[in-house]
C-alpha positions in Angstrom: -6.7 6.6 34.7 -4.3 5.6 32.5 -4.8 7.6 29.1 -4.8 4.9 26.2 -2.2 5.4 23.9 -2.6 7.0 20.2 -1.9 4.3 18.2 -4.6 2.1 20.7 -6.8 5.2 19.6 -6.8 5.0 16.2 -7.5 0.9 15.9 -10.4 1.5 17.8 -11.7 4.7 15.9 -11.3 2.3 12.7 -12.7 -0.5 14.5 -15.8 1.8 15.4 -16.0 2.8 11.5 -16.4 -0.2 10.4 -19.0 -1.3 12.9 -20.8 1.9 11.9 -20.5 0.8 8.4 -22.1 -2.7 9.1 -24.7 -1.4 11.0 -25.4 1.8 9.5 -26.5 2.9 13.2 -26.1 6.9 12.6 -26.2 7.8 9.1 -29.5 9.9 9.2 -28.8 11.9 11.7 -25.2 12.5 12.8 -24.8 14.1 9.4 -26.4 16.8 10.9 -24.2 16.9 13.6 -21.2 17.2 11.7 -22.6 19.7 9.2 -23.7 22.3 11.3 -26.8 24.8 10.1 -27.6 21.9 8.0 -31.6 21.3 8.5 -33.2 17.7 8.6 -35.5 16.5 6.0 -39.0 15.7 6.8 -38.9 12.8 4.2 -36.7 10.0 4.8 -34.4 9.8 1.7 -32.8 6.4 2.3 -30.4 6.0 -0.7 -29.1 9.7 -0.9 -27.6 9.4 3.0 -26.2 6.1 2.6 -24.2 7.2 -0.5 -22.6 10.2 1.0 -22.3 8.5 4.4 -20.5 5.5 2.6 -17.8 7.8 1.0 -17.7 9.8 4.3 -17.1 6.7 5.8 -14.8 5.1 3.5 -12.4 8.3 3.4 -12.7 8.0 7.5 -11.5 4.8 7.6 -8.1 5.4 5.4 -7.4 9.0 7.2 -5.0 7.2 9.3 -3.0 6.3 6.2 0.0 7.7 5.2 -1.3 8.5 1.2 -4.5 10.2 0.7 -7.3 8.6 -1.3 -8.1 9.6 -5.2 -11.9 9.4 -6.5 -10.9 6.2 -8.1 -9.9 4.7 -4.8 -13.1 5.9 -3.2 -15.2 4.5 -5.8 -13.5 1.2 -5.8 -14.0 0.9 -2.1 -17.6 1.4 -2.0 -18.6 0.2 -5.2 -20.5 3.1 -6.1 -20.5 4.4 -9.7 -17.5 6.5 -10.3 -19.6 9.6 -11.8 -21.9 9.3 -8.2 -18.9 9.2 -6.4 -17.5 12.5 -8.2 -20.9 13.7 -7.5 -20.8 13.1 -4.0 -17.1 14.8 -3.5 -18.2 17.8 -5.1 -21.3 18.3 -3.0 -18.5 17.2 0.1 -16.1 20.1 -1.0 -18.7 22.4 -1.5 -20.0 21.7 2.5 -16.3 22.1 3.1 -16.5 18.5 4.7 -13.5 17.2 2.1 -10.5 19.5 0.4 -9.0 18.3 -2.7 -5.0 18.7 -3.3 -3.0 18.3 -6.6 -0.5 15.2 -5.9 2.8 16.5 -5.4 3.8 13.7 -8.1 1.5 13.7 -10.7 -0.6 16.9 -11.5 -3.2 14.6 -13.0 -3.9 12.9 -9.8 -6.2 14.4 -7.1 -6.0 13.2 -3.9 -8.7 13.7 -1.4 -9.1 14.0 2.2 -11.1 15.5 5.2 -11.0 19.3 5.5 -9.4 20.3 8.9 -12.6 21.2 10.5 -14.7 18.6 9.4 -12.0 16.3 10.4 -11.8 17.4 13.9 -15.7 17.2 14.0 -15.7 13.6 12.7 -12.9 12.2 15.8 -14.9 14.1 18.4 -18.0 12.4 17.0 -16.0 8.9 16.8 -14.6 9.7 20.6 -18.1 10.5 21.5 -18.9 7.3 20.5 -16.3 5.4 22.1 -16.6 6.9 25.2 -20.3 5.9 24.7 -19.7 2.3 24.4 -17.2 1.9 27.4 
């Protein structure tokens, strides 16, 4: 069987992420697959997971671009308040989901991208969803 090209896989992943953003089908349970050791809450806290997944999915959507995102890019792209995005990024950094790096050209700018560990888990999750949908 012919393997899809890397570019085609990236396009399929982007399409899948956009579909997930639209339908929000995997927010509650998948965060626990991507963050091993985290216990599921007994009660449903819709808005917390939605906001966190808005940030994660936006970073994932832009993970294939050549320039990493800034916090301003994320809050403008998700429509969340800037302070909320900063808190979420700090929380995700503590969970080793994102990694902050200083910009090489301007030290005042902090670039945000997935940590290598989470990027592999996120990519694995997307590939599993792609194979399920085929």
